[in-house]
N, C-alpha and C positions, 0 to 999 in steps of 0.2 A: 497389856498381855497377861493372860492367866497362865499360870505354870499347869502342866501336864501329870495328873493323877495316873497310875495302874488302876485300868478298871478290876471289879471284882473277878474272881474266879468262876469259871465254866461250872455249870452243873449237868453239863450234858456227860455223857459218857465216854469215854476216850475214843477218839475215830481210828479208824485203821493206819497203819504207818503209811499208804500211802495216800490218802488224805491230807496228809500235814502240807504244810508251806512253811519249809525253813527258811526261807530267805527273803524279805521282805523290805524292800527300799522305801523310805517315807524323806517325802522334799518339805524342807522346813523354813521357813524364811520370818517367822518373828511374830507372825501374824495371828489372832486365835482362829481363823479357818487352816492352817496349819495344825494347829493345836489339836483341833478337832479329828483333821487326818489322820495324826499320830495316836490321838486316841482310838479312834477306830481301828488302825493297823494293830494298836496292841491288844485289842478284845477278837480280833477276828485270828490273829495268828500266834499271840503272845508274846510278849517280851522280850524272851531268849533269842526270836525269830526276825527280830525287828530292827534296821541300821537307818538314823537320823540323817539327812545329806542335806547339807546346806550349799546351794549351789550359787553363785555370783556374779554380775559381769563388772568388770572397772571402768568408770567411766569417764571418758576423755573431755574436759574444759577445751575451749575455744573460744577464741575473741577477734573483733575486727584486724587487731595487728599482729597477731601472732597464730601458727599454724596451732592443730589440736594437741593438748597438754595432756598427759596421763596423770593419772589421780596416784601417788605412790602406794603399790599394791601390797607393801606391806601393813601399814596402815588400814588401807581396807579391808586386808585378811584378818587381820586383830579386830577390829569395830566388830564383823561377824561371827566369830569365836565369841566375843565377851556377849553377845546378845542368844548365842547359842546355849553359852554357859547358863545365862539366865533364865532361858526357854525351858530346858532340862531340869533344871534346879533339883526339881522332886525325884528324879530320874536318875540317879547317879551313875547305874549300870548301862543305861543308853548314853549316857553323854562321853563315857569310855569308847564307845564303839562309833560314835557321831564323826561324820567326815566334811570337811568344808574345802568345797571345791571351785575351784577360779571357772567359769567358761557361763556360756548361754545356758539360763537355765531349763530349758527344755531339752537341747542336745545334751547338757551336763546328765541331767538326772536319766535321761534315756541311753545314755551309754554306759554310766554306772549301773544302771539295773540288769544289762543285758544278761549276765547269767542268772538272774534273780526270777524267786517265781511271781511276784506281783511288785507293781510301782506303784505307790500312794500319794497321791497329792490333794490339796484342797482347791475349790473351785476359784476363788481369788487368792492374789496376794497382796502385793506391796504393805508389808508389815514393817518391822524394825528394819528390818534390811534393806530397804526399799525398793531398791532396781534387782533384789534377786530373785522374785519369784511373782511373775506378773501374772494377771488375770490370763493371757497367752498359753502360758505355760501347761494347763491342765488340757487344753486341747491338741499342744503341737506334743505331748508324749501320750496321748492316745491317739495319734495319726499317724506318729512315725516311731512308738519304741517296739520293742521286737516282744514284747514281755506283756501279758495282761496288766492293765492300767485301771486303778480305782480313784475314780474322781468322789470325792467325800461333802458334801454340801455341810454349811455351818451350822445347820440344825436338825443334823440325824441325829437321834436319839438311841438307834439300837447297837451296842456296841457287843460282839461276840459273834461265832458262826450264826449266820442268819439261819433262821427256819424255814422260812416260804422267799424262794427267789423265782422272777419272774425273768425270763428270756426269750429273747425277739428269735423266731424262727422261719427261714425263707428258702429251705431248700439247697442253701449252697455250703459247701465246705467250709467254710468260716464260719457260718452260724452251726452245723452240727459240731464245730469246734469248741464255740460258745456252750450250746448245751452241754457236752459232757465237762467243760470248766465250771459250770454251775451244781453239775451231779457233786462234782468232787467238793465243791464250797459249800453245799447246803452241810446244814446241822444234821448227827445221825437222826434218821428217821424223819425229817424232814421232808418237805415239799417242793417240785421244782414246775411252776408253771410253764409249759413251753406255750408258746403264744404267737400264731400270726396273723398281723394286724395290717389290712388294707381296705381301702373304698374301695367299691366295683366299681367306682366312677375313674380308678386309674388305670383300668383294664382297656378302655376305648374311648372311643369321640362321645361326645355327646348326643348324636344322632342314634345311639346303640349302645346300652349297656345290660350285658346277659343278665337273667335273673337273679336276685340275691341269695338262691338256693344254692347255686352251681358254681356261684364264687365261695358259698360257704363249704361244699363239697370237697371243692379243687383246694382251697387252704387246709381243710380237715386232713387231704390226703399228703399233703405237702408235710403236715406236721408227724404224721406216722409213720411217713418215710425218715423223717430224721430221727426219733425216737428208735426205730428199729435197726436204721444203721449206727447209731450212738450204741444201743444193746449188742450189737451183733460184733461191736470193736472187741468184746470182752474187758472192757473196764472193771475192775472188780467193786466199785463203790456204784456202780450203778442199778445193779440191781437191788440194793437196800434204798433206793430212793425212789419215792410217789412220784412220778411224773403224768401232771394233769395236761389232757393237752385243751386249748382255749383258742376260739376264733374268735377276733374282731372286727368288726367291718367298720374300723377306721383309717386314715391315713397314721401311720407307725410312730410318728411323732405326735400323735394325741393319742392310740390305742394304746401304747406300752405304759406311760402313767397312768393312765386308767386303769390297767391290771393291777398296777401297785396298789393305787386304791380300793379297788374291790377284793383286793386277795390280803391286804395289811400285810405286802412283803416289805422283807426290811431291805432287799439287793434287788438289782437291775442289772442283768447280763445283756450284750448286744454284741454282734461282730464287727471289725473293723470298717468291713466292707460286705456287701451281698450280694444281690443280683443273682438267684439262684434259678429255683423251679418257678417263680412268677417274677416278672419285671416290675421294677418301683416299689418291690414289698420291702425290701431294707436295702437301702444303699447307703455309701458313706455318708450324706447328709444328713440320714435319721441321726448317726451317732454322734455325726457335729451336733446337732440340733440338741439333742439329749446330753451331752457331754455340758453344754452352755449355760442349759435350763435343768440339772438332774430332779428330778420328782424325789429321789434316796438318792443313798450310794450306789453310785454303777461304775461296773466295769465293763471297759472295751478289752475283747481278745481280739488281736493281731491274727492276719493271716494265717491259716498253717503251711509249715515251710515245703 
């Protein structure tokens, strides 16, 4: 396990106050993947905004001659705290704010982050804390948390406010919310690529498919409508963002990662659920698939209340 160092300060101009993210919870489990998640969170929001949280479950030992016997909770808590000390040894200011919580990792992190701006987790776990964070934690948080969830893969390189973001758009209220969030998250002067990704074969049976130009026009209209609604909401940071509409006639699970590569973007943003202007455009299964195999750091934005 490597220790984590604070990323270099940003050279960007200071963003307007309402673009700040003042409360970011990061799930730690002693693994290098959670190291990377923490480094990404610090670069994105700054160290003063970050609260590291180690959530763990107490295992139950069972045998053929006796019922399940719980492990001493004190011993387990002490072991987790010790490993957290080691993981945060280079960041004493964060260790002071770090929390060790008992409970199912996904449920506990989602609950702890309920009043935060963002929850950040790695793609895989099973680090020094063993059962503290499992690979399913990121998917659970993305599906059930009431705040946006960032899933950070281990090979992500960009640390800081992203200058280029891809966001999936499908005409639903959830994707409008994701587009607005992306405009808030992008660095000042950055670009948000509003992408509608759909294969025209999804729209009909094999006996009949509308011309590709018809599908292209319909997807373009969905993007234009989403941009208009987000701008009409009067969010102060939206007008300063360059929003680029993009249509990709591929399944969203393929098209959105392709857009990341084509635009060299540093962040992908999707809604937790979709099914808006066109059926099959962005469904919950798309977010789930992308979170399990993220092309870059990926934020899943929950449905608006």
